[in-house]
N, C-alpha and C positions, 0 to 999 in steps of 0.2 A: 532580574533574569537576563542572562546573556543573550544578545541577539544572535540568531542562528541563520545559516544559509539553508533554507528549507526548500525541498522539492515539493511544489504545491500539491501534487497529486499523489504523493507517497504516504502510505499508512504502514507503520511498523506493526507486525503481528508476531506474538509469541504464545506458545502453547506447549504443554507436555507432549513429547513425541510418542511415548510408548503406547498410549491408548487413544489419543486425540488427533494424531497426525493425519490419518486418512480422512477423517471427517473435515478437518480444516482445509486440507489440500483440495478436496472435492469442491467445497464451497468457494474457495479462492479461484479455482479454475473456471467455475461458473461466473463469478463476479468479473473476472478479467475479460470475459466475452461480452458482458452487458454494460460495464461501466468504464469511465476513463481513468479510474483510480488504479494505482499500483500497490498491491498488498505484498509487502516485503517481509518474508520470514527467513531467518538465518539459521541454517543447520550446520552441524559440524562435519567437515570433510574427514575422510579416513586419515588418521595420523596427524591431524591438525593440532598444534599445541593449544592448550587452554587459553594462554595469554593472547594468542593471535585471534582466536575465536571471540574472546571478550572485546578486543579492540574493534573487530568487525561489527559486533552487535552495537557497541556504543556509537560508532560512526553512523550506522544506519539510523539509530534513534536521533542523533544530532541533526540529520537531514530529513526527518519525517515530519509531516504536518500534524500527526496525532498517532496514538498507540492503542492497539487492541491487545489486551493481555488476558489470557485464560489461566486463572489461578487454580484450576481444578487439581485436587490432590495435594495442595500445598507445595507445588513445585518450587524448589529453591532458586532455580535459574530465572523463572518468571518473577519471583519476589525481588531478585536483584535488578531485573530490568524495570520493574515498577519503581523501585527506589531511585534509579537513575532518571527515569522519565519524570518523576516528581521534581527533580532538581532543575530540569531544563524546560519543562512544559507547564502550561496552565492546567489546573485540575480539570477544566472543561474539555481538554484534549486527550485525556487518559480514560480509557473505557475498560472496565474489568468485567470478565465473564466467568461463570462458575457453574460446573455441573453439580446440581443440588444433591446428587447421590454420591458424590466423591467424598473422600475421607478427610477433607480439609479441617484443620484444627489449629487453634492459636495457643494450645496448652504448651507448657515448657517441654522442650525436646522435640516438638513437632517441626516439620520442615518449613512451614510457612512463617515468615517473619512477622513481628508484632505490628509493623507499619500497615499490613494488610488487614489485620483483625478489625472487624467492625466497619470496614470500608464497603460502600454500596457496590454490588456487583449485579450484572444482568444474569439472572439464573436461567438454566435450561436443563434438559436431560437428553441423553443420546437418542431417544426415540421420539422426540417432538421437534417442532419447527421454531421454537422460541429463539434459538441462537441466530438462525438465518433471518428471522423477522427483526430481531433487535439490531443486528448489523445493518440490514437494509434500511432501517429507519435512520440510522446514523449516516449512512451513505447519502440518503436523500437530502440531508441537511449540510453535507460537506461542501465548503465553499467552491472548490474546483468542480465538483459534480454539478452544482447549481449553475455555474458559469457555462459549463458544457451543455446542459439541458436548455438553457436560454439561447445559446448559440444555435442549437439544432432547431428550436422552435422558430426563431427568427428567419431561418433559411428553409424551413419546412423539410428538414432532413429526417427521414424515418427509414426503418428497415435497412436495406442494403447500404445506402450512403452513410447512415449513422454507424453501422458495424464497420464500415471501411475506415471511418475516422478513428474509431477505437483501435483498429488494427495498426494504423499509423502511430498512435500514441504508445502502443505496446512496444514499439521499437526502442523507446527511451527507458524502459523498465531497467532499473538497476544501474543506470549510468547518468552522469551529470549532463552529458551532451553527446551528440553524434554528428559526424560529418554529413552534410546534406547529400553528398554524392553517395555515401554508404547507405543512407536510408532509402534513397531513390532506387538504388540497385536491389536492395533487399525486398522492398515492397513490390516493385515491378516483377521480380522473379517469382515471389510467392503468390501474387494475385493474378499474374499474366495480364495486367493492365498496362497501358502505354505510359511512358514517362511523363508526357504532358498531362495525362489524366491524374496521376499521383501528384505531380507538382501543383496542379490547380487546387487540390485539397490542402496541400501544405500552405499555399498562399492564403487560402481562406482561414485556416487555423491561426496563421500569423496575424492576419488582419483582425481576427476575432479575439486576440489576446490570450489564446490558449497555448501557443508556442511562440518562441522567439527565434527568428532566423537572422543570424549575423550577416553583415555585408561581406562581399567577396565572391570569387568565382566558386563553382560547385566543389572544387577540391580544397577550398579554404573556409567556405561558409559552414557554420555549425548550427545545429538546432538544439534548443533546450526547452524544457517545460516552463512556461511563463508563470511568474509568481502572482 
């Protein structure tokens, strides 16, 4: 298996948009407030060529620590993403989900590819909590989340301080790195906290091995998620 340049807190998420988009987006919005992980779903922009969208999806998978794939309805796009994920990830890093009331089928002519037929999937329905519970059980075991939880316990960070740390980490969602100066400006503006207050938490995250701050002045130093 080819060694990948993984963003340690990124999870690739794919799901059928027509029926399941609102459900997944609501759950992801909640998880982004509670956890240090970045749930990355790729949608098609208006007028975007299919080849460009595919390249964007494959790049996101290449840099993700694991993948959450909702195969409900036999969606062919999710099937393609599953096939690519299998080629670059361990089976233990690929998680399938399935609405048990959807019309998924492995019969000839159906949308779902044969690779998915018979594969274990975490089942749920639109009116129960099994999807949320299944994902949160995986989140609990995720290496980056475990490191973050240990970091907070050691420093007794709860409530406001813990939420503030997650707010800082959100600034790195969707990008490999960010200028330290840019992150300081964003977070001080959004939170109305002093620059020294924000910088103190940045240094703590760096010392705790959750982010990496490169050397240099504030206009050259960059911040990345630590692997």
